[in-house]
C-alpha positions in Angstrom: -41.9 45.4 15.4 -41.6 48.0 12.6 -39.7 50.3 14.9 -37.1 47.6 15.5 -36.8 47.0 11.7 -36.3 50.6 10.9 -33.8 51.0 13.7 -31.7 48.1 12.3 -32.2 49.4 8.7 -31.1 52.9 9.7 -28.0 51.4 11.4 -27.1 49.4 8.3 -27.7 52.4 6.0 -25.4 54.5 8.1 -22.7 51.9 7.8 -23.1 51.8 4.0 -22.9 55.6 3.7 -19.8 55.7 5.9 -17.8 53.3 3.7 -16.9 56.0 1.2 -16.4 59.8 1.6 -18.7 61.7 -0.7 -17.3 65.3 -1.0 -20.6 66.6 -2.4 -22.5 65.8 0.8 -19.6 66.6 3.1 -19.1 70.0 1.6 -22.7 70.8 2.2 -22.4 69.6 5.8 -19.3 71.5 6.8 -19.9 74.7 8.7 -17.9 77.5 7.2 -17.6 81.3 7.1 -15.8 84.0 4.9 -13.1 86.1 6.5 -11.1 88.5 4.2 -12.1 86.5 1.2 -10.7 83.4 2.8 -12.9 80.3 3.5 -12.7 79.3 7.2 -14.0 75.9 8.1 -14.9 76.0 11.7 -13.1 73.6 14.1 -16.3 72.3 15.9 -16.6 68.6 16.6 -19.0 67.9 13.7 -16.6 69.4 11.1 -13.6 67.6 12.6 -15.4 64.2 12.3 -16.0 64.9 8.6 -12.5 66.1 8.0 -11.0 63.1 9.8 -12.3 60.9 7.0 -10.0 62.5 4.5 -6.8 61.8 6.4 -4.4 59.0 5.6 -3.6 58.2 9.3 -5.7 56.2 11.7 -7.2 57.7 14.9 -5.9 61.3 14.3 -6.2 63.8 17.1 -7.4 67.4 16.6 -3.9 68.8 16.1 -3.2 66.3 13.4 -6.3 67.3 11.5 -5.3 71.0 11.6 -1.8 70.2 10.5 -3.0 68.0 7.7 -5.2 70.8 6.3 -2.7 73.6 6.9 -1.5 73.7 3.2 -5.0 73.4 1.7 -5.3 76.1 -0.9 -9.1 76.3 -0.7 -10.0 76.7 2.9 -8.4 77.1 6.3 -9.0 75.2 9.5 -8.1 77.5 12.4 -6.3 76.5 15.6 -8.3 74.6 18.1 -9.8 75.6 21.4 -10.5 72.0 22.4 -8.0 69.6 23.9 -5.4 68.7 21.3 -5.4 65.1 22.5 -9.0 64.5 21.2 -9.0 61.8 18.5 -11.2 61.2 15.4 -11.3 58.2 13.2 -10.0 58.7 9.7 -11.5 57.5 6.4 -9.2 54.4 6.5 -10.4 53.6 9.9 -14.1 54.0 9.2 -15.0 50.7 10.7 -13.6 51.8 14.0 -15.4 55.1 13.7 -18.7 53.5 13.1 -17.8 50.6 15.4 -17.5 53.2 18.2 -21.2 54.1 17.8 -22.9 53.7 21.2 -25.6 51.0 20.6 -26.0 49.9 24.3 -29.7 50.8 24.5 -30.5 49.6 21.0 -28.7 46.2 21.5 -30.1 45.7 25.0 -33.6 46.6 23.9 -33.4 44.2 20.9 -32.0 41.5 23.1 -34.9 41.9 25.6 -37.4 41.7 22.8 -35.7 38.5 21.5 -35.8 37.0 25.0 -39.5 38.0 25.4 -40.4 36.6 21.9 -38.4 33.4 22.6 -40.6 32.9 25.7 -43.9 33.8 23.9 -43.2 31.4 21.1 -42.7 28.6 23.5 -45.7 29.6 25.7 -48.0 29.6 22.6 -46.6 26.3 21.6 -47.4 24.9 25.0 -51.1 26.1 25.0 -51.6 24.8 21.5 -50.2 21.4 22.6 -52.4 21.4 25.7 -55.5 22.0 23.5 -54.4 19.4 21.0 -53.9 16.8 23.8 -57.4 17.5 25.2 -58.8 16.8 21.8 -56.9 13.6 21.4 -59.0 10.6 22.1 -55.9 8.8 23.4 -56.0 11.1 26.4 -59.7 11.0 27.3 -58.6 11.1 30.9 -57.7 14.8 30.5 -61.3 15.7 29.5 -62.6 13.8 32.5 -60.3 15.3 35.0 -60.3 18.9 33.5 -63.7 19.4 32.0 -64.0 23.2 32.6 -60.5 23.8 31.1 -61.5 21.7 28.1 -64.7 23.6 27.5 -62.9 27.0 27.7 -60.1 26.0 25.4 -62.7 24.7 22.9 -64.5 28.1 23.1 -61.3 30.0 22.6 -60.6 27.8 19.5 -58.2 29.3 16.9 -57.7 32.4 19.1 -55.5 30.3 21.3 -52.6 32.5 20.1 -54.2 35.1 22.4 -53.7 32.9 25.4 -52.3 35.9 27.4 -55.7 37.7 27.1 -57.6 34.7 28.4 -55.1 33.5 31.0 -57.0 34.8 34.0 -60.3 33.2 32.8 -58.3 30.0 32.2 -57.0 30.3 35.8 -60.6 30.3 37.1 -61.3 27.2 35.0 -58.2 25.6 36.4 -59.2 26.3 40.0 -62.7 24.9 39.4 -61.3 21.7 37.9 -58.7 21.2 40.6 -61.2 21.8 43.4 -63.4 19.0 41.9 -60.4 16.7 41.2 -61.5 14.0 43.6 -65.0 13.4 42.1 -63.5 13.8 38.6 -61.1 11.0 39.5 -64.0 8.9 40.6 -65.6 9.5 37.2 -62.4 8.4 35.5 -63.2 4.8 36.2 -66.5 5.1 34.3 -64.5 5.2 31.0 -65.0 2.0 29.1 -61.4 0.9 29.3 -61.3 1.3 33.0 -64.7 -0.2 33.6 -63.6 -3.3 31.6 -60.4 -3.4 33.6 -62.3 -3.3 36.9 -64.7 -6.0 35.8 -61.9 -8.4 34.8 -59.6 -7.7 37.7 -61.5 -8.5 41.0 -58.6 -7.3 43.3 -58.4 -4.0 41.4 -62.1 -3.5 41.7 -62.0 -4.3 45.4 -59.2 -1.8 46.0 -60.9 0.9 44.1 -64.6 0.5 45.2 -63.9 0.0 48.9 -61.3 2.8 49.0 -63.9 5.1 47.4 -66.5 3.9 49.9 -64.3 4.9 52.9 -63.2 8.3 51.5 -66.7 9.2 50.2 -68.2 8.5 53.6 -65.5 10.4 55.5 -65.7 13.4 53.1 -69.4 13.7 53.8 -68.8 13.8 57.5 -69.9 10.3 58.4 -68.3 9.1 61.6 -65.6 6.4 61.3 -67.6 4.1 63.6 -70.6 4.3 61.3 -68.4 3.7 58.3 -67.0 0.6 59.9 -70.4 -0.6 61.0 -71.7 -0.4 57.4 -68.6 -1.6 55.7 -69.6 -3.8 52.7 -67.5 -6.8 53.3 -69.6 -8.7 50.6 -67.8 -6.5 48.0 -64.4 -7.8 48.9 -62.8 -10.1 46.4 -59.1 -10.8 46.5 -59.3 -13.6 43.8 -58.7 -16.2 46.5 -61.6 -17.5 48.6 -59.6 -18.2 51.7 -57.8 -14.9 51.6 -61.1 -13.0 51.0 -62.8 -14.8 53.9 -59.9 -14.1 56.3 -59.9 -10.4 55.5 -63.7 -10.2 55.7 -63.6 -12.1 59.0 -61.1 -9.7 60.5 -63.3 -6.7 59.6 -66.5 -8.4 60.8 -64.7 -9.1 64.1 -63.7 -5.5 64.3 -67.3 -4.5 63.8 -68.3 -6.7 66.7 -65.7 -5.1 69.1 -66.5 -1.6 67.8 -70.3 -2.0 68.5 -69.5 -3.4 71.9 -67.7 -0.3 72.9 -70.3 2.3 71.8 -70.8 5.3 74.1 -74.2 6.3 75.5 -73.1 9.9 75.4 -74.3 12.1 72.6 -70.9 13.7 72.5 -68.9 10.8 71.3 -69.3 7.5 69.4 -67.1 5.2 71.5 -66.4 5.1 75.2 -63.2 6.8 76.4 -60.1 5.2 77.8 -61.2 6.0 81.4 -64.4 4.1 80.9 -62.7 1.2 79.4 -60.4 0.9 82.4 -63.4 -0.1 84.5 -63.2 -3.5 82.8 -59.7 -4.0 84.2 -60.0 -2.5 87.7 -58.6 -5.6 89.4 -56.2 -8.4 88.6 -58.9 -11.0 88.4 -60.3 -9.2 85.3 -63.8 -10.3 86.3 -65.6 -7.5 84.4 -63.5 -8.2 81.3 -64.3 -11.9 81.4 -68.0 -11.0 81.6 -67.5 -8.6 78.7 -65.8 -11.4 76.6 -68.7 -13.7 77.5 -71.2 -11.3 76.0 -69.1 -11.0 72.9 -69.0 -14.8 72.6 -72.8 -14.8 72.7 -73.0 -12.2 70.0 -70.5 -14.1 67.9 -73.0 -17.0 67.6 -75.1 -14.9 65.3 -72.2 -14.0 63.0 -71.4 -16.2 60.0 -67.7 -15.4 60.3 -65.3 -18.1 59.3 -61.5 -18.1 59.3 -59.7 -20.4 56.9 -63.1 -21.5 55.6 -64.3 -23.6 58.6 -63.2 -22.0 61.9 -65.9 -19.8 63.4 -65.3 -16.7 65.5 -67.4 -18.3 68.2 -65.0 -21.4 68.4 -62.0 -19.1 68.6 -63.5 -17.0 71.4 -64.5 -20.1 73.3 -60.8 -20.9 73.8 -59.9 -17.5 75.4 -61.3 -17.8 78.9 -59.1 -20.4 80.6 -55.9 -18.8 79.6 -54.9 -15.7 81.6 -52.0 -14.7 79.3 -54.3 -15.2 76.3 -56.9 -13.0 77.9 -54.2 -10.4 78.4 -53.5 -10.4 74.6 -57.1 -9.7 73.8 -57.2 -7.0 76.5 -54.2 -5.3 74.8 -56.0 -5.6 71.4 -59.0 -3.8 72.7 -57.0 -1.1 74.6 -55.1 -0.3 71.3 -58.4 -0.1 69.5 -59.8 2.4 72.1 -56.6 4.5 71.8 -57.2 4.8 68.1 -60.9 5.8 68.7 -59.7 8.4 71.1 -57.5 9.9 68.3 -60.5 10.0 66.0 -62.6 11.8 68.7 -59.8 14.3 69.4 -59.5 15.2 65.7 -63.2 15.5 65.2 -63.4 17.8 68.2 -60.6 20.0 66.9 -62.3 20.3 63.5 -65.6 21.3 65.1 -63.9 23.9 67.3 -62.1 25.6 64.4 -63.5 28.1 61.9 -63.6 26.8 58.4 -60.9 29.3 57.4 -58.6 28.1 60.1 -58.7 24.4 59.1 -55.6 23.3 57.2 -54.2 20.3 55.5 -52.8 18.7 58.7 -56.2 18.9 60.4 -58.0 16.9 57.7 -55.1 14.5 57.1 -54.8 13.6 60.8 -58.6 12.9 60.9 -58.6 10.8 57.7 -55.5 8.8 58.7 -56.8 8.1 62.3 -60.1 6.9 60.8 -58.3 4.5 58.4 -56.1 3.3 61.3 -59.1 1.8 62.9 -59.8 -0.3 59.7 -56.1 -1.3 59.6 -56.3 -2.4 63.3 -58.8 -5.0 62.2 -56.1 -7.1 60.7 -54.1 -7.3 64.0 -56.8 -9.8 65.1 -55.2 -12.6 63.1 -52.1 -12.3 65.3 -54.1 -13.1 68.5 -53.9 -16.5 70.2 -55.8 -19.5 68.7 -56.6 -17.7 65.5 -52.8 -17.2 65.1 -52.3 -20.9 65.0 -55.1 -21.4 62.4 -53.6 -19.2 59.8 -50.2 -20.0 58.3 -47.4 -17.5 58.1 -47.8 -17.3 54.4 -51.5 -16.6 54.7 -50.9 -13.9 57.3 -48.3 -12.4 55.0 -50.9 -12.3 52.2 -53.5 -10.7 54.4 -51.1 -7.9 55.5 -49.8 -7.4 52.0 -53.3 -7.0 50.4 -54.6 -5.0 53.4 -51.6 -2.7 53.2 -52.1 -2.3 49.4 -55.8 -1.6 49.9 -55.3 1.0 52.6 -52.5 2.7 50.7 -55.0 3.3 47.9 -57.5 4.5 50.5 -55.0 6.9 52.2 -53.8 8.3 48.8 -57.5 8.8 47.7 -58.0 10.6 51.0 -55.0 12.8 50.3 -56.5 13.8 47.0 -59.6 14.9 48.7 -57.8 16.7 51.5 -55.4 18.4 49.0 -58.2 19.8 47.0 -60.1 20.8 50.1 -57.1 22.8 51.4 -56.1 24.0 47.9 -52.9 22.1 47.9 -53.4 21.4 44.2 -49.9 20.3 43.2 -49.9 17.6 45.8 -53.4 16.5 44.6 -52.2 16.1 41.0 -49.2 14.1 42.2 -51.5 11.8 44.3 -53.8 11.3 41.3 -50.8 10.2 39.3 -49.7 7.8 42.1 -53.2 6.3 42.3 -53.3 5.7 38.5 -49.8 4.1 38.7 -50.9 1.9 41.6 -54.3 0.9 40.4 -53.7 0.7 36.6 -50.1 -0.2 36.3 -50.5 -1.4 32.7 -52.2 1.8 31.6 -50.4 4.0 29.2 -47.6 5.9 31.0 -48.2 8.7 28.5 -51.6 9.4 30.0 -50.1 9.7 33.5 -47.3 11.9 32.2 -49.9 14.2 30.5 -52.0 14.4 33.7 -48.9 15.2 35.8 -47.6 17.8 33.2 -50.8 19.7 32.6 -52.1 19.3 36.2 -49.0 20.6 37.8 -49.1 23.6 35.4 -52.7 24.3 36.3 -51.9 24.0 40.0 -49.1 26.5 39.7 -51.3 29.0 37.8 -54.0 28.5 40.4 -51.6 29.3 43.2 -50.3 32.4 41.4 -50.9 35.6 43.3 -50.2 38.1 40.5 -49.5 38.4 36.8 -45.7 37.9 37.3 -46.3 34.6 39.1 -48.6 33.5 36.2 -45.9 34.4 33.6 -43.3 32.6 35.6 -45.5 29.5 35.8 -46.1 29.5 32.1 -42.4 29.9 31.3 -41.5 27.1 33.8 -43.6 24.5 32.0 -43.7 25.6 28.3 -41.8 23.4 25.9 -40.9 23.9 22.3 -43.6 21.6 20.9 -45.6 23.6 18.4 -46.0 26.5 16.0 -44.4 27.3 12.7 -43.2 30.3 10.8 -44.6 32.0 7.7 -41.5 30.9 5.8 -42.6 27.3 6.2 -45.8 27.9 4.3 -44.4 30.2 1.6 -42.5 29.5 -1.6 -40.0 32.2 -0.9 -39.5 34.6 2.0 -37.0 37.4 2.9 -37.0 38.7 6.4 -35.1 40.7 8.9 -34.4 37.7 11.1 -33.1 36.7 14.5 -32.6 33.4 16.4 -32.2 32.7 20.0 -30.8 29.5 21.4 -27.6 27.7 22.0 -24.6 27.0 19.8 -21.5 24.8 19.9 -18.4 25.1 17.7 -14.8 26.1 17.3 -13.2 29.5 17.6 -9.9 30.7 16.2 -8.5 33.6 18.2 -5.0 34.7 17.2 -4.5 36.5 20.5 -4.4 33.2 22.4 -0.9 32.1 23.2 -1.9 28.4 23.3 -4.6 26.4 21.5 -5.5 29.1 19.0 -8.5 27.0 18.1 -10.8 26.0 21.0 -14.3 24.6 21.5 -16.9 26.9 22.8 -20.6 26.6 23.8 -22.7 29.8 24.2 -26.0 31.5 23.9 -26.5 32.3 20.2 -28.4 35.5 19.2 -27.7 36.5 15.6 -29.6 39.3 13.8 -29.5 39.6 10.0 -31.3 38.8 6.8 -32.8 35.4 5.9 -33.6 34.1 2.5 -36.0 31.1 2.9 -37.7 28.4 0.9 -40.4 26.0 2.1 -39.5 22.3 2.0 -41.4 19.1 2.6 -44.5 20.8 1.3 -46.4 17.5 0.9 -46.2 17.0 4.6 -49.0 18.2 6.9 -46.4 20.5 8.6 -43.7 21.6 6.2 -40.3 22.9 7.1 -38.0 25.5 5.6 -34.4 26.0 4.5 -32.8 29.4 4.9 -29.6 31.1 4.1 -29.1 33.6 6.9 -26.6 36.5 6.6 -26.2 37.7 10.1 -24.8 41.2 10.9 -24.7 41.4 14.7 -24.7 38.8 17.5 -26.6 39.6 20.7 -26.0 36.3 22.4 -24.1 37.7 25.4 -26.7 40.3 26.1 -29.6 37.8 25.7 -27.8 35.4 28.0 -27.6 38.2 30.6 -31.3 39.1 30.1 -32.5 35.5 30.5 -31.4 35.7 34.2 -31.8 39.5 34.9 -34.3 41.8 33.1 -33.9 44.7 35.4 -30.2 45.5 36.0 -28.9 48.3 33.8 -25.8 47.7 31.7 -23.4 50.1 33.3 -20.8 50.4 30.5 -21.1 51.5 26.9 -21.5 48.8 24.3 -20.4 49.9 20.8 -21.5 48.6 17.5 -18.1 47.1 16.9 -18.5 45.0 20.1 -21.5 43.1 18.7 -20.6 43.3 15.0 -20.3 39.7 13.8 -21.0 39.2 10.1 -21.5 35.6 8.9 -23.5 33.1 6.9 -25.5 30.1 8.2 -27.5 27.4 6.5 -30.6 26.9 8.6 -33.3 24.2 8.6 -36.7 25.1 10.1 -38.0 22.0 11.8 -41.6 21.1 10.8 -44.3 21.8 13.3 -41.9 23.3 15.8 -40.8 27.0 16.2 -37.3 25.7 16.3 -34.5 25.8 13.8 -31.1 24.1 13.5 -28.2 25.6 11.5 -24.5 25.5 10.8 -22.3 28.2 9.5 -19.4 30.6 9.9 -19.0 34.1 11.3 -16.6 36.5 12.8 -17.1 36.5 16.6 -18.4 39.5 18.6 -16.0 41.2 20.9 -18.7 41.2 23.6 -18.3 37.8 25.3 -20.4 38.1 28.5 -22.1 40.4 30.9 -22.0 39.9 34.7 -23.9 42.1 37.1 -24.4 44.7 34.3 -20.7 44.8 33.4 -19.7 43.8 29.8 -16.6 41.8 29.2 -14.6 42.2 26.0 -12.1 39.4 25.8 -10.5 40.3 22.5 -10.1 43.4 20.3 -9.1 41.6 17.1 -11.2 39.9 14.6 -11.6 36.1 15.1 -13.6 33.5 13.4 -16.1 30.9 14.6 -17.8 27.9 13.1 -20.7 26.5 15.0 -23.9 24.4 15.0 -26.8 26.1 16.7 -30.3 25.1 17.9 -32.7 28.0 18.5 -36.1 29.5 18.4 -37.0 31.2 15.1 -37.8 34.9 15.7 -38.5 36.9 12.5 -38.4 40.6 13.2 -39.9 41.8 9.9 -40.9 40.2 6.7 -39.4 42.1 3.8 -40.8 39.9 1.0 -43.1 36.9 0.9 -44.3 34.8 -2.0 -47.1 32.5 -1.1 -47.6 29.0 -2.4 
C-alpha cells in the first residue's frame, strides 16, 4: 500500500514542481559545453524539454526552440540533428506537458488494486455477517444444520478478517456439514419451537415422522416391501377420524396384497410379472378367484374399516360374482406388480455398480419407485364397492393429504440422495422447500439464511481450485459489514479512493445538442479525504468526509471488473484521467459503503473495450453526481483517535 501512496505522491509532487519554471534548477540540469569562450547548450531532448518551458508559444517544435533562443546573449543552442517537426510543450502549456505523461501502467495497476480491494472488503463483510448470523439465537437452525462450520468460525474468532487463510479449512467443514445435511435436518425438529409445533399440529407431525420413517429405512438399505410391511399406521393422524381411518385402511390393504405376492426366491422380495400371469392363464380366472378367496380369509383377521364401519372383509365379499369387478381388482394387482418390478430392477442395478459409478439418477429412481408403491395404496379407494362407500369429497381429501405427505417424503428423499451424490446445491434448495412446506408460518428470514449460506457453502464445496473459490465468494458476498478507521476517529486524513456507481449531469461544450446530459457510470476517484466521525453514541458510528479527488479511474476499473487479463493496448496519459473535484461523503455506519455528492471536471477517458481506450472529448467538461461506493483508503496520512 505504501508503494501506491508514494507513487501517487511522486506524481502530485511532479505536477507541483512543473507549475513554475525555476531557473536555478533548470540551469543546473541543462547540459552545456564551452566552445571558443561561448556557452553551447546541447540540443538533446532533455535540454529541449527544459527550454520549451521558457517559450511563449504552445506546443513548439524543435526549430521554434532554436529560433527563439537565437538572439540569447548568454548561450547558443546549435542547429538540430533531430526531425524539426518534433514538438515540446511550453511553459504556458505545462498541463499538456505533464498531462502527456504516460501513466497507463500506474493507472491500470491502481485500478486493479481498487477492484481487488473492493471485492475483499465485501468478502470480509460477508464472512463477518455469516459468523454473526450463526451466533444469533434467532437463527438457531444454522447451528443445527451447519455445526462444523459454526465450530470453526468460533475458533477463528476475531481473526475472521483472515478468512482467505482459512478458506480451505472452511471448505472441509462445509463439505462435512453438507454431507450430513439429511440427519442434521432431522435434528432441526428437536428444537423446542419445532417440537411444540409438531405436538400441536397432528397433520404436520404425521407428515414429518412418517416421511422420515420411509427415507430413514430406505437410506439404510431396507427393502421397500419390508418398509411397507412395518409401516406404523397407528402414527397417522390427519386431524379427522374418518380421513385417518380411510388412509390407514388403504395402506393396511396394500400390506395384505404385498404379503400375498411375496417370492420364495432369495433373489427377490416379490414374485415377477411372469409368475403373476399364472393367476390369469385362462378367461375363467379360476386361479385368480382362488387367490382372492384366500385374501378374503386373511382379511377377517384385519381390523380394517373404511368410513368407520365398513370392513375390508365385507368389501371383498362383493367382488366374486362380478366379472367386470374382478377385472378391476386384477388390474390393480397387475399395476402393483409392475411397480415392484421397477423396484427390483433398480435394486439390481445398484448392486451391480461400483460405488464410484452410482450417480444421482440411480438413487432417485430407486427412492421414487419405492414411494410409488406406497402411493399405489390409495388407488384402492377407486375400486368397485369401496368406491361407492367413500364420497367424492372424501376421496379428494384422501388424495390431497396423501399427495402432500408423499411430496414431503420424496423431497426428504432428494435431500438424502443429493448429499449422497454430492449435489449439495440441490440439497440446500430441497431443505428450504421442506421447511416452507412443513413450517409455512416459520420465519421466512430463517429459510432465506439457510438458502443464502447453504448455497454459498455448496458452491465452495464444489470448487475445484482457488480461482473457483474466489469466484464463489465474490458471487455471494454482499456489502453488509465492516467499517473504516475514519468512523472511529475524531479526525482523519487519508489518501483515499472509492469504487462504485454514480449518477449525475455532465456539461460538455463540444456537444452540438443537449450540452447537459444525464450519465450513469462506474465511479473511481482517487484523492485526499478529510474525515470526522459522526453518530459516535451509536454502536456503529459513521463518518463525514470532504474528499478532494485528483484523478478518476472509473473507466479502467469498469474494464477490470470484467477482464483482469487483457492488456490495455494504447497509451493512457495523465491528462486522460485527470479529474479534480470536491465531494461531500457520508460513511454509512456498520457498512464499508459511502454515499456522496459533489462536482468535478470529467476525465477524458470514457471507457475501455477489448483493451482499447476511448477518449470522447479533449476539452474540459464538468460533472455533478451522486455516488454510492465502497470506501477504499489507500494510506492514512494523519489520524487522531477519540
